[in-house]
N, C-alpha and C positions, 0 to 999 in steps of 0.2 A: 436247483441242486438241494443236496443237504449242506449242514454249515459244520463246521470244525469251531472248537472252541479248544482255542489255546490261553493256557495260566501261564501269566506268568509270575517268577514269587522271588524276591529281593534280595537278598543276604542272609540277611534273617531268618526267612524261610515264610515270610507273610505273602498274600498277595499282594500286587504291585497295583497300587491306587489304577493304575489307569490300564492295567493290564485283562478283566472283564473281557476280551476283542472280541466280537466275532467276525470270525474270516468265512468270506467262502474255502471249501474244500480246495484245497490245489489240483490242480489235478496233473494225474501222474505222468509226466511229460521224459521220456528216457529217448536219448540220443545212442545205438548200439548193446543194449540193457543201460545204462547209468543215471541213473536221475538227473537230471538238469531243470534250471530255473531260465524263466525268459524274466528283462530289466521292468517290465509291468507286475510279474507274480512278485518280484521283488517292493516293489513302491506298494501294494498292495496289502503283505502284510509286515510292512513295516513303517502305515499308514504315511507314508508319504506325499509328496506331488509328484503328479505324473511327470513319468523322463528323469525323476530325480537321476534312479539308478544308471541311465542311461547317458544321462552328461556325466555322472559319475567319471563312469564306464571312457569316456571320450575325455575327460582330463587325464585320465591316468593309461591309457591304452599303452604306451612304450613299457607297463610293469607285467600287464596282463598275458603268460602266456600261449597260443593257437595252439588248439591239440589240447593243454591240459588244463586250465584256465579256463577259457572260454573255446567253441566253435562256432561257426558262421558253414548255414549249411540250408538245403533247397527244406520249405516248409517242409515238401512231403516224404522225405527220409526222414525226420522224425514222426516219433510215436506220440498219437497227441491222445490224450484217457479224457475225452471229454463227451459230456451228452448233449442235452437239448442244446444248451446254451454254451455262447462260450465262455470261457474264464475271463477275467483282465487280462490274466499275464499273455492270453491273445492278442483281442482287442478291448474294446471296450465293454465295461461289465455288464451282464442282464445282454449283452446281442448277439439275438438268435443266429444258428449254424445256418447257413443255407446253400454253403454252397464250397467245398474243400478249402482247407487253407492254402494259400500261393504264394508261392515270393521268397526270397532269404530272410531267413530269422537267426538274431543271434543266444546261444542255448548258452549258461553260465553254467560250470560247474561248481562243487563243496568248494575246492580248495579258492574258487575265484569270486565267489560268492561272496565267501569270508574274506576274501584280500576288500572286492568292492564296501565291502557295508560296514571295514573300522571307521571312518570317520561318523556311524553313527554310536557315541556314547554316551548316549540316555540309558539310565537304567531300565527301559521299554525296547531297544534292541539290543540290548544285549543277551533279555531274554527269550525276546523271538527267537534273535541266533539260533539260540539253546534247543529250541522247540523246534525249530526247520532242521540240524544240523540230525536232532535226534530222530524225530518223527516224521519225517519228509525222506533229507541224502542216504540215510542210515538204516530205515524202515527195515526189519526184517524184507517185507513182501517184496523190494526194489532189488534185493537178492538176485538175480539173472544171468542164466544163461546162455544166453544169446548168441550163436555164432558169428563170427565176423566175417562177410562175407569177402570174398577174393575175385578177381574173375581169374579164367582160366588162363593158362600160359600165352594158348594164342590170341587172347584177347591181350594180353598185356605186350607179346609183340609186336600185338597193330597199333598200338600206344604209341603218341612221342614220346623220346625218350624220359623228357622231364616230370613226363606226367604217372607213366609208368613205375618211375623212383619212386613218385610222392603216392601213389597207391597203397604201394607197396610197405612202404613208412609205417604209413597211415596203418595201413591193416594191422602191424607187428605192434605199435603201436596201443593200439585200440584193446589188441587179444591181450597182452602183456598186464595192463588198465586192469581191463576187466576180468581175465582169469589166470593171471596170474597167485593172487593170492588167496584165491576164495576156497580155501581148502580142498579133497580132492577129486568132489564135479566140476569145478571150476578149472583143476592143474589137468585134469586129463583133458576136457576139451582144449586146454592151451597144448598138449601135447598134437591132438590132431590137426590144430591148425597149426603148426609149428611144419607140420609132414608136409601142406602147401607152401608156406611159407618158406621155407629153404631154395624149393629149386624155383623159385617166382623171385628172392633177391636172387640167385644166381646168374639169371633170367636178364632180372634192369641192370644186372655189372657190367653182364657182356654188351646188351645193349650200349653202355656209357663208353665200350672201348672201343679207338678208332676201328674204321674196317669192318664195322661188324656186318655181316650179314645175314639176313632176315631168312631168305629163300634154306643158302647152308644152314640153317639152326635148323626151319621148319623137315629137314629133308633127314636130321638128325636127329627131332622129335618124335617124328613118324616112327622112324625105325628104332624106337628105345622101347 
């Protein structure tokens, strides 16, 4: 895998004495078009012992907002930009990838990363933060416009009420986050997604009402 050199600078503009660090290029891990990192990726970038980031997250779990600062999802839902070796961000460094990544994984967003690394107060940590925010989280290549998937109305109607409501809420949050302020292309996609989200919101609201008749709704929906 190609190497990426992150050169950290001191406040005076001089190269940090410990900052000529060779870091394996982080895999471009994305979830719904948003750049994210794993705990091990943070450990590697900051040269911290294994599980440092994970333990810091667990100690301060109540301060992190699910859906804003982190996601816990199935590994199959994530876009892993990985070649023939798994980066330490997924498993151990240099471990060959012989099978698809499975199980559930915690993904940390830019805001979660900055919260998580607040206790990292050494000069090197400050500069690594700067480099990762500029070159990874906000890299122009990461501004993608993936469509936010939403189940059909029939599929939502077949779900348990809570699951359907959570699905629609999550889709709206992702759509707003990814496409609410990314220029005309993003806004155009947001408008298209809203056309699907609004009927879905009305449906799940109706599903939450006492006396909701799925069959009656389906008949009305078929006639529409």
